[in-house]
Every structure is written in C-alpha cells, then in structure tokens.
C-alpha positions as CSV (number, residue, x, y, z in Angstrom):
1,M,0.0,0.0,0.0
2,A,1.1,3.6,-0.9
3,V,-0.3,7.0,-0.3
4,S,0.2,10.4,-2.0
5,D,1.0,13.6,-0.1
6,A,-1.9,16.1,0.2
7,L,-1.1,17.8,-3.0
8,G,-1.2,14.5,-5.1
9,M,2.5,14.8,-6.1
10,T,4.6,12.2,-4.2
11,A,3.8,8.5,-3.3
12,Q,5.0,7.0,0.0
13,G,4.8,3.5,0.8
14,L,2.8,2.6,3.8
15,E,2.6,-1.2,4.4
16,T,2.2,-4.6,2.7
17,I,-1.1,-6.3,3.6
18,V,-0.3,-10.1,3.4
19,R,-3.4,-12.5,2.9
20,K,-2.6,-16.1,4.1
21,D,-5.3,-17.5,2.0
22,E,-6.1,-16.0,-1.3
23,D,-9.9,-16.6,-0.9
24,K,-10.2,-14.9,2.3
25,L,-10.7,-11.2,2.0
26,R,-12.3,-9.9,5.0
27,R,-9.1,-8.9,6.8
28,T,-7.6,-7.5,3.7
29,C,-10.8,-5.5,3.1
30,A,-11.0,-4.3,6.6
31,R,-7.4,-3.0,6.7
32,I,-8.0,-1.2,3.2
33,E,-11.0,0.4,4.6
34,E,-9.2,1.6,7.7
35,L,-6.4,3.1,5.7
36,I,-9.1,4.7,3.5
37,R,-10.5,6.5,6.4
38,E,-7.1,7.3,8.0
39,Y,-5.7,9.0,5.0
40,K,-9.0,10.2,3.5
41,I,-8.4,8.3,0.2
42,E,-10.5,9.5,-2.7
43,T,-9.3,7.2,-5.4
44,I,-7.7,3.8,-5.4
45,V,-5.1,3.0,-7.8
46,L,-4.6,-0.8,-8.3
47,G,-1.8,-2.5,-10.0
48,Y,-2.9,-4.3,-13.3
49,P,-0.6,-7.3,-13.8
50,K,-0.4,-7.6,-17.7
51,N,1.9,-9.9,-19.2
52,M,5.2,-8.5,-20.7
53,N,3.8,-9.0,-24.3
54,N,0.6,-6.8,-23.1
55,T,-1.7,-9.8,-23.2
56,L,-4.1,-10.6,-20.2
57,G,-3.5,-13.5,-18.2
58,E,-5.3,-15.3,-15.1
59,R,-3.9,-12.7,-12.8
60,V,-5.7,-9.8,-14.7
61,K,-9.0,-11.6,-14.0
62,K,-8.4,-12.0,-10.4
63,T,-7.2,-8.1,-10.5
64,E,-10.5,-7.2,-12.2
65,S,-12.6,-8.9,-9.6
66,F,-10.8,-7.5,-6.7
67,K,-11.4,-4.2,-8.5
68,A,-15.2,-4.6,-8.7
69,M,-15.2,-5.7,-5.1
70,L,-13.4,-2.7,-3.9
71,E,-15.8,-0.3,-5.9
72,R,-18.8,-2.1,-4.3
73,R,-17.4,-1.9,-0.8
74,T,-15.6,1.4,-0.7
75,G,-17.9,3.4,-3.1
76,L,-14.6,4.8,-4.4
77,P,-13.3,4.9,-8.1
78,V,-10.5,2.2,-8.6
79,I,-8.2,2.9,-11.4
80,L,-6.2,0.1,-12.9
81,W,-2.5,0.9,-13.6
82,D,0.2,-1.0,-15.6
83,E,2.5,-2.7,-13.0
84,R,4.8,-4.4,-15.4
85,L,8.5,-4.1,-14.3
86,T,7.7,-2.4,-11.0
87,T,9.2,-5.1,-8.9
88,A,12.4,-5.0,-10.9
89,A,12.4,-1.2,-10.5
90,A,11.9,-1.6,-6.9
91,E,14.6,-4.0,-6.6
92,A,16.9,-1.7,-8.4
93,V,16.0,1.0,-6.0
94,L,16.5,-1.0,-3.0
95,K,19.8,-2.3,-4.3
96,E,21.2,1.1,-5.2
97,S,20.1,2.2,-1.6
98,G,22.3,-0.2,-0.2
99,V,19.5,-2.5,1.2
100,R,20.8,-6.0,1.9
101,R,19.5,-8.8,-0.3
102,E,17.9,-10.5,2.8
103,N,16.1,-7.4,3.9
104,R,14.7,-6.4,0.5
105,K,11.8,-8.9,0.6
106,A,10.2,-7.2,3.7
107,V,10.0,-3.9,1.8
108,I,10.0,-4.7,-2.1
109,D,6.1,-4.6,-2.3
110,K,5.9,-1.5,-0.6
111,V,8.2,0.1,-2.8
112,A,6.6,-1.2,-5.8
113,A,3.4,0.2,-4.7
114,S,5.0,3.5,-4.2
115,L,6.2,3.3,-7.8
116,I,2.9,2.4,-9.4
117,L,1.2,5.2,-7.6
118,Q,4.0,7.8,-8.5
119,G,3.5,6.7,-12.1
120,Y,-0.2,7.4,-11.9
121,L,0.5,10.7,-10.0
122,D,3.0,11.9,-12.5
123,R,0.6,11.0,-15.5
124,Q,-2.2,13.0,-13.6
125,S,0.2,16.1,-13.5
126,M,0.7,16.1,-17.2
127,P,-1.2,18.5,-19.3
128,D,-4.0,16.8,-21.2
129,Q,-2.6,17.4,-24.7
130,E,0.7,15.6,-23.5
131,Q,-1.2,12.8,-21.9
132,E,-2.8,12.1,-25.3
133,E,0.4,12.3,-27.2
134,R,2.1,10.0,-24.7
135,G,-0.8,7.5,-24.7
136,A,-0.8,7.5,-28.5
137,A,3.1,7.0,-28.5
138,D,2.7,4.2,-26.0
139,G,-0.1,2.5,-28.1
140,K,-2.6,3.0,-25.3
141,E,-6.1,4.5,-25.7
142,E,-6.4,5.1,-22.0
143,C,-4.1,5.0,-18.9
144,D,-3.3,1.5,-17.9
145,G,-4.0,1.2,-14.2
146,S,-2.5,0.5,-9.9
147,S,-1.6,0.4,-6.1
148,R,-0.9,-2.4,-4.2
C-alpha cells in the first residue's frame, strides 16, 4: 500500500497487506477500509498485472474481480495501472540504496506500490494534450491502471 501527499505529487509506501489464504478477503478489506478512512483516500490505484507482451493472463482476471469488489465495498473509483516491471524497478532502487538482499523482501512490495502510485500521479500532473500524445506513443487508448 502507498498513499500520496496532500498535493497529490509524491507517493509514500505504507505497508504490505499479506493474505494467508487468497480466498479470504475479510481482513484485507477491513485493513484497506481503515487506511481509506485514516488517509482520507478519494481514489484507489490498483496494480494491473499485464503480461510483458501486453496480453491479459489469469492474474488480470483476479485483479479485475478485486477491483469490482473494492468499488462496491468502498464506493470509491478504482483505477487500474500497469504494474509491469515495478518489482524489478523496486529491486533496483533497494539495491542502489544499499538494502541488503535478505532485507529487500520485507519492503519490496511497499516500494513497488510507491512506484505504481507515483507513475499514476506523474501522469495526472501532465497537461491533457501531453497525456494524449504519450498515450498514443505508448499505443494506449487510456491509462493502464495500480496501487498495491
């Protein structure tokens, strides 16, 4: 999980919510709802795990179901954001920061969530024309959408 500052300019990692059983969402949803209240969240950015070749696999279906459930439970908009390569980028950031390999696993998802949210925030701060041009250059019709 990551949140933005009050101005919506920077992302900060909060925590990693771990589910022991993939089908047990009650505690996960309760914690997400607590964070929504605590940080006055208005929009959720959810990582969209597309394949590297831009195809949609099994994880995408689960993410889309999770998105729909979050929208129903929270009443907030949920934006899907392309998360390809964010774990690799998070690994690089941690390595460059001198975090030892055995300590990286504990924080890598939090850093990846920050990178996903920062990508979304950066895109939101672009003028509309630049967003359209960049989307066309990327071969996207709309922003791929994420926050962990």
